[in-house]
PDB file with SEQRES, HELIX, SHEET and CRYST1 records, atoms N, CA, C and O in Angstrom:
SEQRES   1 A   78  UNK UNK UNK UNK UNK UNK UNK UNK UNK UNK UNK UNK UNK          
SEQRES   2 A   78  UNK UNK UNK UNK UNK UNK UNK UNK UNK UNK UNK UNK UNK          
SEQRES   3 A   78  UNK UNK UNK UNK UNK UNK UNK UNK UNK UNK UNK UNK UNK          
SEQRES   4 A   78  UNK UNK UNK UNK UNK UNK UNK UNK UNK UNK UNK UNK UNK          
SEQRES   5 A   78  UNK UNK UNK UNK UNK UNK UNK UNK UNK UNK UNK UNK UNK          
SEQRES   6 A   78  UNK UNK UNK UNK UNK UNK UNK UNK UNK UNK UNK UNK UNK          
HELIX    1 AA1 UNK A    2  UNK A   23  1                                  22    
HELIX    2 AA2 UNK A   29  UNK A   47  1                                  19    
HELIX    3 AA3 UNK A   51  UNK A   75  1                                  25    
CRYST1    1.000    1.000    1.000  90.00  90.00  90.00 P 1           1          
ATOM      1  N   UNK A   1       0.819  -1.203   0.000  1.00  0.00           N  
ATOM      2  CA  UNK A   1       0.000   0.000   0.000  1.00  0.00           C  
ATOM      3  C   UNK A   1       0.860   1.262   0.000  1.00  0.00           C  
ATOM      4  O   UNK A   1       0.477   2.268  -0.598  1.00  0.00           O  
ATOM      5  N   UNK A   2       2.027   1.221   0.669  1.00  0.00           N  
ATOM      6  CA  UNK A   2       2.904   2.378   0.722  1.00  0.00           C  
ATOM      7  C   UNK A   2       3.362   2.829  -0.654  1.00  0.00           C  
ATOM      8  O   UNK A   2       3.407   4.028  -0.933  1.00  0.00           O  
ATOM      9  N   UNK A   3       3.707   1.870  -1.526  1.00  0.00           N  
ATOM     10  CA  UNK A   3       4.131   2.210  -2.882  1.00  0.00           C  
ATOM     11  C   UNK A   3       2.996   2.837  -3.672  1.00  0.00           C  
ATOM     12  O   UNK A   3       3.225   3.738  -4.479  1.00  0.00           O  
ATOM     13  N   UNK A   4       1.769   2.366  -3.447  1.00  0.00           N  
ATOM     14  CA  UNK A   4       0.617   2.945  -4.143  1.00  0.00           C  
ATOM     15  C   UNK A   4       0.399   4.390  -3.725  1.00  0.00           C  
ATOM     16  O   UNK A   4       0.103   5.243  -4.561  1.00  0.00           O  
ATOM     17  N   UNK A   5       0.544   4.665  -2.439  1.00  0.00           N  
ATOM     18  CA  UNK A   5       0.389   6.038  -1.951  1.00  0.00           C  
ATOM     19  C   UNK A   5       1.448   6.939  -2.570  1.00  0.00           C  
ATOM     20  O   UNK A   5       1.147   8.056  -2.988  1.00  0.00           O  
ATOM     21  N   UNK A   6       2.686   6.459  -2.629  1.00  0.00           N  
ATOM     22  CA  UNK A   6       3.753   7.246  -3.245  1.00  0.00           C  
ATOM     23  C   UNK A   6       3.455   7.522  -4.707  1.00  0.00           C  
ATOM     24  O   UNK A   6       3.663   8.634  -5.191  1.00  0.00           O  
ATOM     25  N   UNK A   7       2.968   6.510  -5.409  1.00  0.00           N  
ATOM     26  CA  UNK A   7       2.675   6.673  -6.833  1.00  0.00           C  
ATOM     27  C   UNK A   7       1.542   7.676  -7.055  1.00  0.00           C  
ATOM     28  O   UNK A   7       1.641   8.551  -7.915  1.00  0.00           O  
ATOM     29  N   UNK A   8       0.477   7.545  -6.282  1.00  0.00           N  
ATOM     30  CA  UNK A   8      -0.656   8.455  -6.453  1.00  0.00           C  
ATOM     31  C   UNK A   8      -0.248   9.884  -6.102  1.00  0.00           C  
ATOM     32  O   UNK A   8      -0.719  10.832  -6.730  1.00  0.00           O  
ATOM     33  N   UNK A   9       0.620  10.047  -5.107  1.00  0.00           N  
ATOM     34  CA  UNK A   9       1.069  11.382  -4.717  1.00  0.00           C  
ATOM     35  C   UNK A   9       1.912  12.044  -5.803  1.00  0.00           C  
ATOM     36  O   UNK A   9       1.993  13.271  -5.863  1.00  0.00           O  
ATOM     37  N   UNK A  10       2.538  11.243  -6.660  1.00  0.00           N  
ATOM     38  CA  UNK A  10       3.304  11.816  -7.770  1.00  0.00           C  
ATOM     39  C   UNK A  10       2.398  12.561  -8.747  1.00  0.00           C  
ATOM     40  O   UNK A  10       2.839  13.474  -9.446  1.00  0.00           O  
ATOM     41  N   UNK A  11       1.137  12.165  -8.789  1.00  0.00           N  
ATOM     42  CA  UNK A  11       0.199  12.795  -9.713  1.00  0.00           C  
ATOM     43  C   UNK A  11      -0.440  14.057  -9.141  1.00  0.00           C  
ATOM     44  O   UNK A  11      -1.005  14.850  -9.894  1.00  0.00           O  
ATOM     45  N   UNK A  12      -0.365  14.258  -7.839  1.00  0.00           N  
ATOM     46  CA  UNK A  12      -1.072  15.362  -7.197  1.00  0.00           C  
ATOM     47  C   UNK A  12      -0.648  16.709  -7.764  1.00  0.00           C  
ATOM     48  O   UNK A  12      -1.498  17.542  -8.078  1.00  0.00           O  
ATOM     49  N   UNK A  13       0.648  16.932  -7.899  1.00  0.00           N  
ATOM     50  CA  UNK A  13       1.123  18.219  -8.418  1.00  0.00           C  
ATOM     51  C   UNK A  13       0.667  18.441  -9.851  1.00  0.00           C  
ATOM     52  O   UNK A  13       0.286  19.552 -10.221  1.00  0.00           O  
ATOM     53  N   UNK A  14       0.706  17.389 -10.653  1.00  0.00           N  
ATOM     54  CA  UNK A  14       0.236  17.508 -12.040  1.00  0.00           C  
ATOM     55  C   UNK A  14      -1.244  17.868 -12.080  1.00  0.00           C  
ATOM     56  O   UNK A  14      -1.662  18.739 -12.842  1.00  0.00           O  
ATOM     57  N   UNK A  15      -2.023  17.194 -11.260  1.00  0.00           N  
ATOM     58  CA  UNK A  15      -3.457  17.449 -11.243  1.00  0.00           C  
ATOM     59  C   UNK A  15      -3.777  18.846 -10.725  1.00  0.00           C  
ATOM     60  O   UNK A  15      -4.698  19.497 -11.218  1.00  0.00           O  
ATOM     61  N   UNK A  16      -3.028  19.303  -9.742  1.00  0.00           N  
ATOM     62  CA  UNK A  16      -3.231  20.652  -9.223  1.00  0.00           C  
ATOM     63  C   UNK A  16      -2.922  21.692 -10.301  1.00  0.00           C  
ATOM     64  O   UNK A  16      -3.658  22.666 -10.461  1.00  0.00           O  
ATOM     65  N   UNK A  17      -1.843  21.483 -11.030  1.00  0.00           N  
ATOM     66  CA  UNK A  17      -1.502  22.414 -12.110  1.00  0.00           C  
ATOM     67  C   UNK A  17      -2.571  22.392 -13.192  1.00  0.00           C  
ATOM     68  O   UNK A  17      -2.942  23.439 -13.723  1.00  0.00           O  
ATOM     69  N   UNK A  18      -3.063  21.216 -13.515  1.00  0.00           N  
ATOM     70  CA  UNK A  18      -4.146  21.107 -14.500  1.00  0.00           C  
ATOM     71  C   UNK A  18      -5.364  21.907 -14.047  1.00  0.00           C  
ATOM     72  O   UNK A  18      -5.971  22.641 -14.827  1.00  0.00           O  
ATOM     73  N   UNK A  19      -5.703  21.751 -12.788  1.00  0.00           N  
ATOM     74  CA  UNK A  19      -6.870  22.448 -12.237  1.00  0.00           C  
ATOM     75  C   UNK A  19      -6.675  23.955 -12.285  1.00  0.00           C  
ATOM     76  O   UNK A  19      -7.594  24.690 -12.646  1.00  0.00           O  
ATOM     77  N   UNK A  20      -5.495  24.416 -11.927  1.00  0.00           N  
ATOM     78  CA  UNK A  20      -5.207  25.850 -11.934  1.00  0.00           C  
ATOM     79  C   UNK A  20      -5.251  26.414 -13.354  1.00  0.00           C  
ATOM     80  O   UNK A  20      -5.853  27.462 -13.589  1.00  0.00           O  
ATOM     81  N   UNK A  21      -4.621  25.726 -14.291  1.00  0.00           N  
ATOM     82  CA  UNK A  21      -4.641  26.186 -15.683  1.00  0.00           C  
ATOM     83  C   UNK A  21      -6.063  26.205 -16.234  1.00  0.00           C  
ATOM     84  O   UNK A  21      -6.433  27.112 -16.978  1.00  0.00           O  
ATOM     85  N   UNK A  22      -6.839  25.223 -15.874  1.00  0.00           N  
ATOM     86  CA  UNK A  22      -8.226  25.163 -16.315  1.00  0.00           C  
ATOM     87  C   UNK A  22      -9.035  26.310 -15.721  1.00  0.00           C  
ATOM     88  O   UNK A  22      -9.844  26.926 -16.414  1.00  0.00           O  
ATOM     89  N   UNK A  23      -8.820  26.596 -14.446  1.00  0.00           N  
ATOM     90  CA  UNK A  23      -9.546  27.678 -13.778  1.00  0.00           C  
ATOM     91  C   UNK A  23      -9.253  29.028 -14.422  1.00  0.00           C  
ATOM     92  O   UNK A  23     -10.103  29.919 -14.422  1.00  0.00           O  
ATOM     93  N   UNK A  24      -8.049  29.176 -14.970  1.00  0.00           N  
ATOM     94  CA  UNK A  24      -7.664  30.422 -15.621  1.00  0.00           C  
ATOM     95  C   UNK A  24      -7.890  30.376 -17.140  1.00  0.00           C  
ATOM     96  O   UNK A  24      -7.514  31.298 -17.864  1.00  0.00           O  
ATOM     97  N   UNK A  25      -8.502  29.299 -17.596  1.00  0.00           N  
ATOM     98  CA  UNK A  25      -8.824  29.110 -19.023  1.00  0.00           C  
ATOM     99  C   UNK A  25      -7.591  29.217 -19.917  1.00  0.00           C  
ATOM    100  O   UNK A  25      -7.655  29.786 -21.007  1.00  0.00           O  
ATOM    101  N   UNK A  26      -6.479  28.672 -19.456  1.00  0.00           N  
ATOM    102  CA  UNK A  26      -5.259  28.711 -20.270  1.00  0.00           C  
ATOM    103  C   UNK A  26      -4.701  27.316 -20.516  1.00  0.00           C  
ATOM    104  O   UNK A  26      -3.553  27.173 -20.936  1.00  0.00           O  
ATOM    105  N   UNK A  27      -5.496  26.298 -20.261  1.00  0.00           N  
ATOM    106  CA  UNK A  27      -5.033  24.926 -20.501  1.00  0.00           C  
ATOM    107  C   UNK A  27      -5.188  24.600 -21.988  1.00  0.00           C  
ATOM    108  O   UNK A  27      -6.211  24.909 -22.599  1.00  0.00           O  
ATOM    109  N   UNK A  28      -4.189  23.989 -22.541  1.00  0.00           N  
ATOM    110  CA  UNK A  28      -4.205  23.589 -23.948  1.00  0.00           C  
ATOM    111  C   UNK A  28      -4.952  22.259 -24.095  1.00  0.00           C  
ATOM    112  O   UNK A  28      -4.945  21.448 -23.169  1.00  0.00           O  
ATOM    113  N   UNK A  29      -5.591  22.027 -25.238  1.00  0.00           N  
ATOM    114  CA  UNK A  29      -6.361  20.787 -25.420  1.00  0.00           C  
ATOM    115  C   UNK A  29      -5.555  19.511 -25.172  1.00  0.00           C  
ATOM    116  O   UNK A  29      -6.062  18.572 -24.559  1.00  0.00           O  
ATOM    117  N   UNK A  30      -4.322  19.468 -25.637  1.00  0.00           N  
ATOM    118  CA  UNK A  30      -3.529  18.254 -25.439  1.00  0.00           C  
ATOM    119  C   UNK A  30      -3.227  18.030 -23.959  1.00  0.00           C  
ATOM    120  O   UNK A  30      -3.237  16.895 -23.482  1.00  0.00           O  
ATOM    121  N   UNK A  31      -2.961  19.113 -23.239  1.00  0.00           N  
ATOM    122  CA  UNK A  31      -2.704  18.979 -21.814  1.00  0.00           C  
ATOM    123  C   UNK A  31      -3.987  18.607 -21.078  1.00  0.00           C  
ATOM    124  O   UNK A  31      -3.952  17.810 -20.140  1.00  0.00           O  
ATOM    125  N   UNK A  32      -5.108  19.168 -21.488  1.00  0.00           N  
ATOM    126  CA  UNK A  32      -6.395  18.826 -20.875  1.00  0.00           C  
ATOM    127  C   UNK A  32      -6.673  17.335 -21.048  1.00  0.00           C  
ATOM    128  O   UNK A  32      -7.170  16.674 -20.136  1.00  0.00           O  
ATOM    129  N   UNK A  33      -6.346  16.819 -22.223  1.00  0.00           N  
ATOM    130  CA  UNK A  33      -6.535  15.387 -22.476  1.00  0.00           C  
ATOM    131  C   UNK A  33      -5.661  14.561 -21.537  1.00  0.00           C  
ATOM    132  O   UNK A  33      -6.124  13.578 -20.958  1.00  0.00           O  
ATOM    133  N   UNK A  34      -4.392  14.960 -21.387  1.00  0.00           N  
ATOM    134  CA  UNK A  34      -3.486  14.245 -20.485  1.00  0.00           C  
ATOM    135  C   UNK A  34      -3.977  14.309 -19.039  1.00  0.00           C  
ATOM    136  O   UNK A  34      -3.896  13.326 -18.303  1.00  0.00           O  
ATOM    137  N   UNK A  35      -4.480  15.460 -18.647  1.00  0.00           N  
ATOM    138  CA  UNK A  35      -5.008  15.612 -17.287  1.00  0.00           C  
ATOM    139  C   UNK A  35      -6.191  14.676 -17.066  1.00  0.00           C  
ATOM    140  O   UNK A  35      -6.294  14.029 -16.024  1.00  0.00           O  
ATOM    141  N   UNK A  36      -7.070  14.610 -18.038  1.00  0.00           N  
ATOM    142  CA  UNK A  36      -8.230  13.722 -17.933  1.00  0.00           C  
ATOM    143  C   UNK A  36      -7.793  12.266 -17.852  1.00  0.00           C  
ATOM    144  O   UNK A  36      -8.380  11.475 -17.113  1.00  0.00           O  
ATOM    145  N   UNK A  37      -6.760  11.913 -18.613  1.00  0.00           N  
ATOM    146  CA  UNK A  37      -6.231  10.554 -18.573  1.00  0.00           C  
ATOM    147  C   UNK A  37      -5.703  10.218 -17.170  1.00  0.00           C  
ATOM    148  O   UNK A  37      -5.935   9.120 -16.664  1.00  0.00           O  
ATOM    149  N   UNK A  38      -5.002  11.157 -16.555  1.00  0.00           N  
ATOM    150  CA  UNK A  38      -4.469  10.942 -15.206  1.00  0.00           C  
ATOM    151  C   UNK A  38      -5.623  10.790 -14.213  1.00  0.00           C  
ATOM    152  O   UNK A  38      -5.625   9.879 -13.385  1.00  0.00           O  
ATOM    153  N   UNK A  39      -6.597  11.686 -14.305  1.00  0.00           N  
ATOM    154  CA  UNK A  39      -7.758  11.600 -13.413  1.00  0.00           C  
ATOM    155  C   UNK A  39      -8.444  10.243 -13.535  1.00  0.00           C  
ATOM    156  O   UNK A  39      -8.739   9.591 -12.533  1.00  0.00           O  
ATOM    157  N   UNK A  40      -8.691   9.833 -14.762  1.00  0.00           N  
ATOM    158  CA  UNK A  40      -9.371   8.554 -14.979  1.00  0.00           C  
ATOM    159  C   UNK A  40      -8.534   7.377 -14.478  1.00  0.00           C  
ATOM    160  O   UNK A  40      -9.070   6.436 -13.892  1.00  0.00           O  
ATOM    161  N   UNK A  41      -7.238   7.431 -14.706  1.00  0.00           N  
ATOM    162  CA  UNK A  41      -6.355   6.366 -14.230  1.00  0.00           C  
ATOM    163  C   UNK A  41      -6.439   6.242 -12.706  1.00  0.00           C  
ATOM    164  O   UNK A  41      -6.574   5.140 -12.174  1.00  0.00           O  
ATOM    165  N   UNK A  42      -6.359   7.364 -12.020  1.00  0.00           N  
ATOM    166  CA  UNK A  42      -6.426   7.338 -10.561  1.00  0.00           C  
ATOM    167  C   UNK A  42      -7.791   6.856 -10.087  1.00  0.00           C  
ATOM    168  O   UNK A  42      -7.891   6.022  -9.186  1.00  0.00           O  
ATOM    169  N   UNK A  43      -8.837   7.389 -10.703  1.00  0.00           N  
ATOM    170  CA  UNK A  43     -10.188   6.996 -10.294  1.00  0.00           C  
ATOM    171  C   UNK A  43     -10.413   5.501 -10.495  1.00  0.00           C  
ATOM    172  O   UNK A  43     -11.001   4.841  -9.639  1.00  0.00           O  
ATOM    173  N   UNK A  44      -9.952   4.970 -11.614  1.00  0.00           N  
ATOM    174  CA  UNK A  44     -10.145   3.549 -11.911  1.00  0.00           C  
ATOM    175  C   UNK A  44      -9.205   2.658 -11.110  1.00  0.00           C  
ATOM    176  O   UNK A  44      -9.626   1.630 -10.579  1.00  0.00           O  
ATOM    177  N   UNK A  45      -7.946   3.041 -11.021  1.00  0.00           N  
ATOM    178  CA  UNK A  45      -6.935   2.173 -10.417  1.00  0.00           C  
ATOM    179  C   UNK A  45      -6.914   2.207  -8.897  1.00  0.00           C  
ATOM    180  O   UNK A  45      -6.676   1.184  -8.255  1.00  0.00           O  
ATOM    181  N   UNK A  46      -7.159   3.369  -8.323  1.00  0.00           N  
ATOM    182  CA  UNK A  46      -7.019   3.512  -6.882  1.00  0.00           C  
ATOM    183  C   UNK A  46      -8.350   3.609  -6.148  1.00  0.00           C  
ATOM    184  O   UNK A  46      -8.423   3.358  -4.945  1.00  0.00           O  
ATOM    185  N   UNK A  47      -9.396   3.972  -6.872  1.00  0.00           N  
ATOM    186  CA  UNK A  47     -10.701   4.147  -6.228  1.00  0.00           C  
ATOM    187  C   UNK A  47     -11.764   3.240  -6.816  1.00  0.00           C  
ATOM    188  O   UNK A  47     -12.949   3.381  -6.511  1.00  0.00           O  
ATOM    189  N   UNK A  48     -11.340   2.300  -7.667  1.00  0.00           N  
ATOM    190  CA  UNK A  48     -12.253   1.315  -8.251  1.00  0.00           C  
ATOM    191  C   UNK A  48     -13.495   1.986  -8.840  1.00  0.00           C  
ATOM    192  O   UNK A  48     -14.617   1.516  -8.654  1.00  0.00           O  
ATOM    193  N   UNK A  49     -13.276   3.082  -9.547  1.00  0.00           N  
ATOM    194  CA  UNK A  49     -14.336   3.875 -10.175  1.00  0.00           C  
ATOM    195  C   UNK A  49     -15.357   4.421  -9.191  1.00  0.00           C  
ATOM    196  O   UNK A  49     -16.477   4.751  -9.580  1.00  0.00           O  
ATOM    197  N   UNK A  50     -14.982   4.521  -7.914  1.00  0.00           N  
ATOM    198  CA  UNK A  50     -15.868   5.096  -6.902  1.00  0.00           C  
ATOM    199  C   UNK A  50     -15.686   6.611  -6.950  1.00  0.00           C  
ATOM    200  O   UNK A  50     -14.743   7.155  -6.376  1.00  0.00           O  
ATOM    201  N   UNK A  51     -16.602   7.278  -7.641  1.00  0.00           N  
ATOM    202  CA  UNK A  51     -16.490   8.717  -7.856  1.00  0.00           C  
ATOM    203  C   UNK A  51     -16.515   9.483  -6.532  1.00  0.00           C  
ATOM    204  O   UNK A  51     -15.767  10.444  -6.355  1.00  0.00           O  
ATOM    205  N   UNK A  52     -17.366   9.061  -5.616  1.00  0.00           N  
ATOM    206  CA  UNK A  52     -17.474   9.760  -4.336  1.00  0.00           C  
ATOM    207  C   UNK A  52     -16.157   9.703  -3.564  1.00  0.00           C  
ATOM    208  O   UNK A  52     -15.715  10.715  -3.020  1.00  0.00           O  
ATOM    209  N   UNK A  53     -15.535   8.540  -3.511  1.00  0.00           N  
ATOM    210  CA  UNK A  53     -14.242   8.402  -2.826  1.00  0.00           C  
ATOM    211  C   UNK A  53     -13.168   9.223  -3.545  1.00  0.00           C  
ATOM    212  O   UNK A  53     -12.329   9.852  -2.901  1.00  0.00           O  
ATOM    213  N   UNK A  54     -13.199   9.213  -4.868  1.00  0.00           N  
ATOM    214  CA  UNK A  54     -12.234   9.990  -5.653  1.00  0.00           C  
ATOM    215  C   UNK A  54     -12.375  11.478  -5.353  1.00  0.00           C  
ATOM    216  O   UNK A  54     -11.373  12.165  -5.155  1.00  0.00           O  
ATOM    217  N   UNK A  55     -13.604  11.981  -5.317  1.00  0.00           N  
ATOM    218  CA  UNK A  55     -13.834  13.404  -5.057  1.00  0.00           C  
ATOM    219  C   UNK A  55     -13.410  13.775  -3.635  1.00  0.00           C  
ATOM    220  O   UNK A  55     -12.861  14.855  -3.416  1.00  0.00           O  
ATOM    221  N   UNK A  56     -13.658  12.901  -2.685  1.00  0.00           N  
ATOM    222  CA  UNK A  56     -13.194  13.172  -1.310  1.00  0.00           C  
ATOM    223  C   UNK A  56     -11.672  13.277  -1.283  1.00  0.00           C  
ATOM    224  O   UNK A  56     -11.117  14.171  -0.643  1.00  0.00           O  
ATOM    225  N   UNK A  57     -11.001  12.362  -1.978  1.00  0.00           N  
ATOM    226  CA  UNK A  57      -9.543  12.424  -2.061  1.00  0.00           C  
ATOM    227  C   UNK A  57      -9.108  13.704  -2.759  1.00  0.00           C  
ATOM    228  O   UNK A  57      -8.189  14.384  -2.302  1.00  0.00           O  
ATOM    229  N   UNK A  58      -9.772  14.033  -3.869  1.00  0.00           N  
ATOM    230  CA  UNK A  58      -9.455  15.247  -4.639  1.00  0.00           C  
ATOM    231  C   UNK A  58      -9.564  16.483  -3.754  1.00  0.00           C  
ATOM    232  O   UNK A  58      -8.657  17.314  -3.718  1.00  0.00           O  
ATOM    233  N   UNK A  59     -10.682  16.597  -3.041  1.00  0.00           N  
ATOM    234  CA  UNK A  59     -10.916  17.758  -2.181  1.00  0.00           C  
ATOM    235  C   UNK A  59      -9.895  17.855  -1.050  1.00  0.00           C  
ATOM    236  O   UNK A  59      -9.505  18.953  -0.655  1.00  0.00           O  
ATOM    237  N   UNK A  60      -9.466  16.718  -0.536  1.00  0.00           N  
ATOM    238  CA  UNK A  60      -8.523  16.712   0.578  1.00  0.00           C  
ATOM    239  C   UNK A  60      -7.071  16.851   0.132  1.00  0.00           C  
ATOM    240  O   UNK A  60      -6.222  17.284   0.911  1.00  0.00           O  
ATOM    241  N   UNK A  61      -6.782  16.490  -1.108  1.00  0.00           N  
ATOM    242  CA  UNK A  61      -5.397  16.412  -1.550  1.00  0.00           C  
ATOM    243  C   UNK A  61      -5.047  17.425  -2.638  1.00  0.00           C  
ATOM    244  O   UNK A  61      -4.061  18.153  -2.519  1.00  0.00           O  
ATOM    245  N   UNK A  62      -5.845  17.471  -3.685  1.00  0.00           N  
ATOM    246  CA  UNK A  62      -5.526  18.326  -4.833  1.00  0.00           C  
ATOM    247  C   UNK A  62      -5.945  19.775  -4.577  1.00  0.00           C  
ATOM    248  O   UNK A  62      -5.183  20.699  -4.860  1.00  0.00           O  
ATOM    249  N   UNK A  63      -7.134  19.974  -4.052  1.00  0.00           N  
ATOM    250  CA  UNK A  63      -7.655  21.333  -3.865  1.00  0.00           C  
ATOM    251  C   UNK A  63      -6.743  22.194  -2.983  1.00  0.00           C  
ATOM    252  O   UNK A  63      -6.485  23.343  -3.340  1.00  0.00           O  
ATOM    253  N   UNK A  64      -6.244  21.690  -1.848  1.00  0.00           N  
ATOM    254  CA  UNK A  64      -5.350  22.548  -1.054  1.00  0.00           C  
ATOM    255  C   UNK A  64      -4.095  22.990  -1.822  1.00  0.00           C  
ATOM    256  O   UNK A  64      -3.628  24.116  -1.653  1.00  0.00           O  
ATOM    257  N   UNK A  65      -3.562  22.116  -2.650  1.00  0.00           N  
ATOM    258  CA  UNK A  65      -2.396  22.492  -3.450  1.00  0.00           C  
ATOM    259  C   UNK A  65      -2.774  23.522  -4.507  1.00  0.00           C  
ATOM    260  O   UNK A  65      -2.007  24.447  -4.774  1.00  0.00           O  
ATOM    261  N   UNK A  66      -3.936  23.372  -5.101  1.00  0.00           N  
ATOM    262  CA  UNK A  66      -4.411  24.367  -6.077  1.00  0.00           C  
ATOM    263  C   UNK A  66      -4.514  25.733  -5.400  1.00  0.00           C  
ATOM    264  O   UNK A  66      -4.126  26.750  -5.976  1.00  0.00           O  
ATOM    265  N   UNK A  67      -5.032  25.748  -4.189  1.00  0.00           N  
ATOM    266  CA  UNK A  67      -5.161  27.008  -3.457  1.00  0.00           C  
ATOM    267  C   UNK A  67      -3.791  27.630  -3.185  1.00  0.00           C  
ATOM    268  O   UNK A  67      -3.625  28.845  -3.297  1.00  0.00           O  
ATOM    269  N   UNK A  68      -2.812  26.798  -2.829  1.00  0.00           N  
ATOM    270  CA  UNK A  68      -1.448  27.298  -2.618  1.00  0.00           C  
ATOM    271  C   UNK A  68      -0.869  27.870  -3.904  1.00  0.00           C  
ATOM    272  O   UNK A  68      -0.252  28.935  -3.894  1.00  0.00           O  
ATOM    273  N   UNK A  69      -1.067  27.166  -5.000  1.00  0.00           N  
ATOM    274  CA  UNK A  69      -0.557  27.647  -6.293  1.00  0.00           C  
ATOM    275  C   UNK A  69      -1.235  28.945  -6.696  1.00  0.00           C  
ATOM    276  O   UNK A  69      -0.596  29.830  -7.266  1.00  0.00           O  
ATOM    277  N   UNK A  70      -2.518  29.065  -6.405  1.00  0.00           N  
ATOM    278  CA  UNK A  70      -3.244  30.293  -6.736  1.00  0.00           C  
ATOM    279  C   UNK A  70      -2.672  31.480  -5.972  1.00  0.00           C  
ATOM    280  O   UNK A  70      -2.572  32.578  -6.520  1.00  0.00           O  
ATOM    281  N   UNK A  71      -2.302  31.274  -4.730  1.00  0.00           N  
ATOM    282  CA  UNK A  71      -1.684  32.341  -3.938  1.00  0.00           C  
ATOM    283  C   UNK A  71      -0.372  32.782  -4.571  1.00  0.00           C  
ATOM    284  O   UNK A  71      -0.071  33.974  -4.620  1.00  0.00           O  
ATOM    285  N   UNK A  72       0.402  31.826  -5.052  1.00  0.00           N  
ATOM    286  CA  UNK A  72       1.673  32.145  -5.726  1.00  0.00           C  
ATOM    287  C   UNK A  72       1.402  32.955  -6.978  1.00  0.00           C  
ATOM    288  O   UNK A  72       2.091  33.941  -7.241  1.00  0.00           O  
ATOM    289  N   UNK A  73       0.404  32.550  -7.755  1.00  0.00           N  
ATOM    290  CA  UNK A  73       0.063  33.269  -8.988  1.00  0.00           C  
ATOM    291  C   UNK A  73      -0.371  34.700  -8.665  1.00  0.00           C  
ATOM    292  O   UNK A  73       0.044  35.651  -9.328  1.00  0.00           O  
ATOM    293  N   UNK A  74      -1.202  34.835  -7.648  1.00  0.00           N  
ATOM    294  CA  UNK A  74      -1.698  36.171  -7.285  1.00  0.00           C  
ATOM    295  C   UNK A  74      -0.609  37.078  -6.728  1.00  0.00           C  
ATOM    296  O   UNK A  74      -0.699  38.298  -6.860  1.00  0.00           O  
ATOM    297  N   UNK A  75       0.409  36.509  -6.114  1.00  0.00           N  
ATOM    298  CA  UNK A  75       1.466  37.325  -5.527  1.00  0.00           C  
ATOM    299  C   UNK A  75       2.580  37.632  -6.522  1.00  0.00           C  
ATOM    300  O   UNK A  75       3.500  38.388  -6.208  1.00  0.00           O  
ATOM    301  N   UNK A  76       2.506  37.067  -7.689  1.00  0.00           N  
ATOM    302  CA  UNK A  76       3.536  37.290  -8.710  1.00  0.00           C  
ATOM    303  C   UNK A  76       3.462  38.745  -9.195  1.00  0.00           C  
ATOM    304  O   UNK A  76       2.405  39.201  -9.630  1.00  0.00           O  
ATOM    305  N   UNK A  77       4.577  39.466  -9.121  1.00  0.00           N  
ATOM    306  CA  UNK A  77       4.567  40.852  -9.612  1.00  0.00           C  
ATOM    307  C   UNK A  77       4.365  40.895 -11.122  1.00  0.00           C  
ATOM    308  O   UNK A  77       4.896  40.072 -11.867  1.00  0.00           O  
ATOM    309  N   UNK A  78       3.605  41.850 -11.536  1.00  0.00           N  
ATOM    310  CA  UNK A  78       3.307  41.953 -12.984  1.00  0.00           C  
ATOM    311  C   UNK A  78       4.270  42.804 -13.721  1.00  0.00           C  
ATOM    312  O   UNK A  78       4.139  42.976 -14.933  1.00  0.00           O  
TER     313      UNK A  78                                                      
END                                                                             
């Protein structure tokens, strides 16, 4: 189980960046496709297609990182 947690955590930063780019409407179609592939892989492989469990994980893991990244974006001098 430890290796699975490490593997899934490798995707968290990618997913957070995908979410941030999407929120700012600057995600490219090819990257959006890759992001969707990662989401689906995690949902199918680690959550057995249990959407509710996946969303709970997303909210607890990806969303806080997205919020941190948003703070960095907002504090960037123009």
